[in-house]
Every structure is written in C-alpha cells, then in structure tokens.
N, C-alpha and C positions, 0 to 999 in steps of 0.2 A: 643419135648421140645422147647419152644420158647426162643428167645435170652435173654430176660430180666432175665428169671429164671437161665439160665446157667451162664450168666455173674455175677450175684449176688452171687449165691451159690459157683461157682468155685473161685471167688475172695476171699470169706471168707475162703475157704479151704487154699488158698495160703497165706493169712495173718497168719493163724494158723501155717502152716508148715514153711514158709520162713521167716516171720517177728517175730513171737512169739516162733519159734523153737520147736513146738510140733512135736514129731515123727509121721511120716505118719501112722505107725501101730496103733497109738492111736487115729486116726481120722477116723470115719466111715462116708462115703459119699454115700448117696442114691440119685440117679438121674434118670430121664427119658432118654430113649434111651442110656443106659450106653455103649452099644457096639459101638456106634458111637462117643464116647468121647475119651479123651486122656489118659485114664488109671487111673485117680485119682478117678473115680467112682467105688465103691465097688460092688454095686448091684442096680437093678432097684427099683424105688420107687413104691412099691405096699403095700397095707394094710397089707398083710401077712408078708412082709419083715420088715416093720416098727415095727410091733408087735414083731417079732422074735428078732430084734436088741435090743429093750428095755428089752425083756425077758432075753437075754444073759447078758445085763448089770446088771440085778438084781440078777442073779443066778450064783454061782461059779461052774465051771466045771474043776476040777483039772486034768482031763485026756486030756484037750485041751491046748496045749502050746500057742495057739493064743487067749485064752480066755480073754475077755475084761471086766470081772467082776469088778464092781465099789465097792471099799472098803470105809470104814468110814473115811479114810484119803484122799480120792480123791475129786477133783472138777469135776463136770459134766457140760459141756457147750453144750447147744442145740441151733442151729440156724435153724429155721423152715421157709422155703420159699415155698409158693404154693398159690393157691387160697383158699378162705374161704367163709363160709356162716354163717348166724345167727344160731348158735348151733354147729358148727364144722368146720373141715378142709376138703378140697377136696384133694384126693390122686388119681390122674389119673381119672379113671371113677368111683372110689369108694369114700367113705367118712369115716372120723373118727370123731365121736362126741367128744365134750369136756369131757363127762363122760368116754368115752372109753380111751381117752388120759390120764385121771387121773388114770385109772386102769393100764396103761402102766408105768407111771412114779412113782407112789407112792411106789411100792415095792423096789425101788432103794434107798439104804441107803448111800448117799454120805455126805461128810463133808459139802459141799455147792453145790448148783445148780444155774446156770445162764440159764434161759429159755427165749429165744428171739423169738418172733413170728411176722412175716411180713404179714400174710394174712389179707384180709378184715375182719372186724368184730371181730378181734382176741381178743379184750378186754373182750369178753365174756368168755374166758377160765379161767380168773383169779379166779373167785369164786370157780372153780372146783379143782384148784391145789395149792392154797396158803398154805404155810406151813413154819415152822421155817427153817431158813438157806436157803431160796430160794429167789433169785432175779428174778422177772418176768417182762419182758418188752413186750409191745404189740404196734403194729403200730397205732392202732386206738381204739376208744371206741367201745362198742358192736354194735352200730347202724351206724358206719361209714365204708366207703370203703377206702382202702389204696391208696396212691397216691405218691409213691416213697420213703417212710420212710426207707425201708430196705437199700437202697443204701446210704442214708445220715448217718444212724447209722454205717454202715460199714466204711465210711470215718471218722466218729468220733472216732471209735475204732482204726483206722489205723493212728491216729496222730492228726486229726483236733480237737478232744475234749480236748486235753491237754492244750491248751492256750485260749479256748473259755470262755470268762467271763460270769458269775462270778465264776464258779466252776473249770474251768481248771487252774491248778496250775503250768504248765510249767516244771514239774520235769522229763519229759521224759517217764513217765509211765502213762498209760491211765486207770483209773478206769472205771467200768461199769457205774457209775453215770456220769462221764465226757462224755462218748460216748452217753449215754441216753440224757443228757441235750442238747448236741450239736444237736442231731437229733430232739428232741421234739421242741426246739425253732424254728429250721428251718422249720419243716413241718407245724407248726401252722401258722407261718407268711407267708408262701408261699401258703399253700393249706387248711388252716383252719381245719387241722386234729389234734386230741388230742392223742398223744402217751402216753401210761400209764406206770407207774412203780409201782410195788407192792413188798415190801420186809419187811413189818412190820405187823404181824397179829393183833397186838393191835390197829392198826389204821384203821381197817375195811379191806374188801377184794375187794373194787370196783376199786382200783387203783387211782393214782393221776398223773396229768400232771404237768408241771413245774409251771404253774400259779395258782395252787390250794394251796392257802396260808395255809389252815387248814390241808392239808394232806402231803405236800411235803416240806422237809427241810433237806438236806443232812448233815447239821451240828448238827441236833437234833436226838439223839438216839431213841426218841419216834415217829419219823416221817418217812414216806417213803423217800427213797433215802440214808439214813444213811448207811445201810448195803451195798448198791451198791457202795457208796463212799469208802468203805473199802474192796472192792472185785476187784481183778485183775485176768485176765486169761493168 
C-alpha cells in the first residue's frame, strides 16, 4: 500500500471515529497490507472481501451479534480510495466494474446513502448507481484522471467547507454539499479537474460540477446539490 492511499483512507477513518463520534464497530475499513497497519483495518482489500462486506450490509443475520445489516432508518457512507480505469475500479490486482459495483450496492435499503469516489475516471460510475436518496460524489469526469481531490474533500468535510463561500454557512456542521463544493472549486482551479455531484434523478445522471449552471444549485430542490446540502454524516 503506498503512502497516499494509507494517509487518505486512515485519516477519513479517524475523522469518522474521533471527530464525528461514529463507533468503531460501525466503521468497516478495508485496506492493503492490513497486517502491517495499526489495527484499524478490518480486512484486506480484495474483490471477494469487498463483495462480502456489501452482501453483509444488505442481508440481515440475526444469529450474528456483530451483524452490520443496514436498515431503512440508517445512513450508509462509503468512501472509496484506489486507482480506477474507464469502466471500473482497481482492487489490488483485480478489478470491479461499475456494473458489478451497482450489483453490490443496489440491494442495500438505507434511508440515505453518501457514496464518495476518489479514483481516476470515477465519474463513469454515476450512471450505474444513481437512485433516489443517494448523494454521489466523484473526483473526476469519466475521461479525467484524479489529481488530489480526495485529500481536499477530506479537508472540506473536516471543517474547511463550513466557511467556504458561497455555500459554507459557518454553523459548525458540514453538509456533504459544503465539503463537495470546497473540493470541487479547489480542484478545478488548481488542476482543471471536474468533481461531479449527483443527487437528483430528475436532473439527469451525468453529474454536475460547481460551474454547471443548468445542473447544480444547492438552493433549488430540482437541482443537483440540494439533497447534499441537507445531508450530514
């Protein structure tokens, strides 16, 4: 596991546990070389393990006291860090296509999902997984490579998005839209990448970045960004 992967993934884990007060038992952390890390990694990142985790989230097992079955009252937050290609995600030496990922996520019946993807070309997943009550963020358009968006999004979620104009309101709580806009603005002006947001089925499924005047307006319930502006983790 290279350093950028570990630093980004582990820092998001610590934000969830230490800053947002999620119980560690409710956070599933898959990582490479898990035996060499500090104990917060639950299992190695393999295609089989990824599939099994999502299967466990989708199916209730009343005989298992540690079951993490997601109910209709739960929020599911997925933060996906790895390499990507046009058509899917790399998982070690294996791959997961966007269609396969849709098969993993669609059986889960959560109150709301926040699905955040850092890999290159990750905008291509949107058309496969758009659904009601889902907020989907991707680091790039389908034809772009990532260039540091994941770290900026993490910083936005960890406080920087709360006061970043025009959508940061300084109330001490960071919505997914505040974190998204902070990262989207930064990555476009620094590296000309277009981070996408999709949370409105009626507005198409191609996603919208912050400068797409026809598709993105977090103050308009008919536009992308509105559900994200009313979603907190």
